[in-house]
C-alpha positions in Angstrom: -8.5 21.3 -2.1 -8.6 17.5 -2.3 -11.8 16.0 -3.8 -13.9 14.0 -1.3 -13.2 10.3 -1.6 -16.2 8.2 -0.5 -14.1 5.3 0.8 -11.6 7.5 2.7 -13.3 7.2 6.0 -13.3 3.4 5.8 -9.6 3.5 5.1 -8.8 6.0 7.9 -10.8 3.8 10.3 -8.3 1.0 9.8 -5.4 3.1 11.2 -3.6 1.1 13.9 -5.5 -2.1 13.2 -3.9 -5.5 12.8 -5.8 -8.6 11.6 -4.8 -12.3 11.3 -7.1 -13.6 8.5 -5.0 -16.8 8.3 -2.8 -18.5 10.8 0.8 -17.4 10.3 -0.1 -14.1 8.6 -0.8 -10.6 9.9 -2.2 -7.5 8.1 -1.2 -4.1 9.5 -2.7 -0.7 8.6 -1.3 2.7 9.2 -3.3 5.6 7.7 -3.3 9.3 8.5 -4.7 12.5 7.0 -1.9 14.8 5.9 -1.9 18.1 4.0 -2.0 17.5 0.2 1.5 17.8 -1.4 2.7 16.9 -4.9 4.0 13.6 -3.4 0.7 12.9 -1.6 -1.9 14.7 -3.6 -4.8 12.7 -2.1 -4.0 14.0 1.4 -3.3 10.7 3.2 -0.1 8.9 4.3 -0.5 5.2 4.4 1.2 1.8 4.9 -0.7 -1.4 4.3 1.4 -4.5 4.9 1.3 -8.3 5.0 3.6 -10.1 7.4 4.6 -13.7 7.8 4.8 -15.7 11.0 8.3 -14.4 11.7 7.1 -10.8 11.4 8.8 -10.2 8.1 6.9 -8.0 5.6 6.1 -10.1 2.5 4.0 -7.4 0.7 3.3 -3.8 1.2 1.6 -0.7 -0.3 2.7 2.7 1.0 3.6 6.3 0.1 6.5 6.9 2.5 9.1 7.6 -0.1 9.8 8.1 -3.8 10.5 5.2 -6.1 12.7 4.9 -9.2 10.8 4.6 -12.5 11.8 4.1 -16.1 14.0 1.8 -18.0 17.6 1.3 -17.3 19.6 4.4 -18.5 16.5 6.6 -18.3 15.6 6.3 -14.7 14.1 9.0 -12.7 11.9 9.3 -9.6 8.1 9.3 -9.5 6.6 12.6 -8.3 3.9 10.8 -6.3 5.1 8.5 -3.6 2.5 5.7 -4.0 4.1 2.3 -4.5 4.1 -1.4 -3.9 6.8 -3.5 -2.2 6.9 -7.1 -3.4 9.2 -9.1 -1.1 11.0 -12.3 -1.6 13.7 -13.3 -4.0 12.7 -10.7 -6.6 11.9 -8.0 -4.0 10.7 -5.3 -6.4 9.4 -1.8 -5.6 7.1 -0.4 -8.3 4.9 2.7 -8.6 1.2 2.3 -7.7 -1.4 4.5 -9.4 -3.6 5.7 -6.6 -7.2 6.5 -7.7 -9.2 6.4 -4.5 -9.2 4.8 -1.1 -11.6 2.0 -1.9 -9.6 0.9 -4.9 -6.4 1.0 -2.8 -8.1 -1.3 -0.2 -9.4 -3.6 -2.9 -6.0 -3.9 -4.6 -4.3 -4.5 -1.2 -6.8 -7.2 -0.2 -6.4 -9.0 -3.6 -2.6 -9.0 -3.2 -2.7 -10.0 0.5 -5.0 -12.9 -0.2 -2.7 -14.0 -3.1 0.3 -13.8 -0.7 -1.5 -16.0 1.9 -2.7 -18.5 -0.7 -6.3 -17.4 -0.2 -7.3 -16.3 -3.7 -11.0 -16.5 -4.3 -11.9 -16.7 -0.6 
């Protein structure tokens, strides 16, 4: 049984929503309850993304697939699917440590504001 997460209902309420907090940018939210698994132990499937004016994703947090972890020569796959996509010339995918729904939202908004040049707003 998954422990109750006080911010989960707020996160789930964002499913299907799109917001344009700044001209030329769009935030998209896809969030669903799922049965807990080793890959999604918190019982949600999510994709939180920032898109530019051409519709290209420039940042994202999701748990749709596994990610490679570890140093070169000692690579493996993370058991949990939570990760971050950093687009652009360096376009890295790195694991994300999910703690709870509110922290996920806070971390996403901080990164989204940074991507849009709105830090501190």
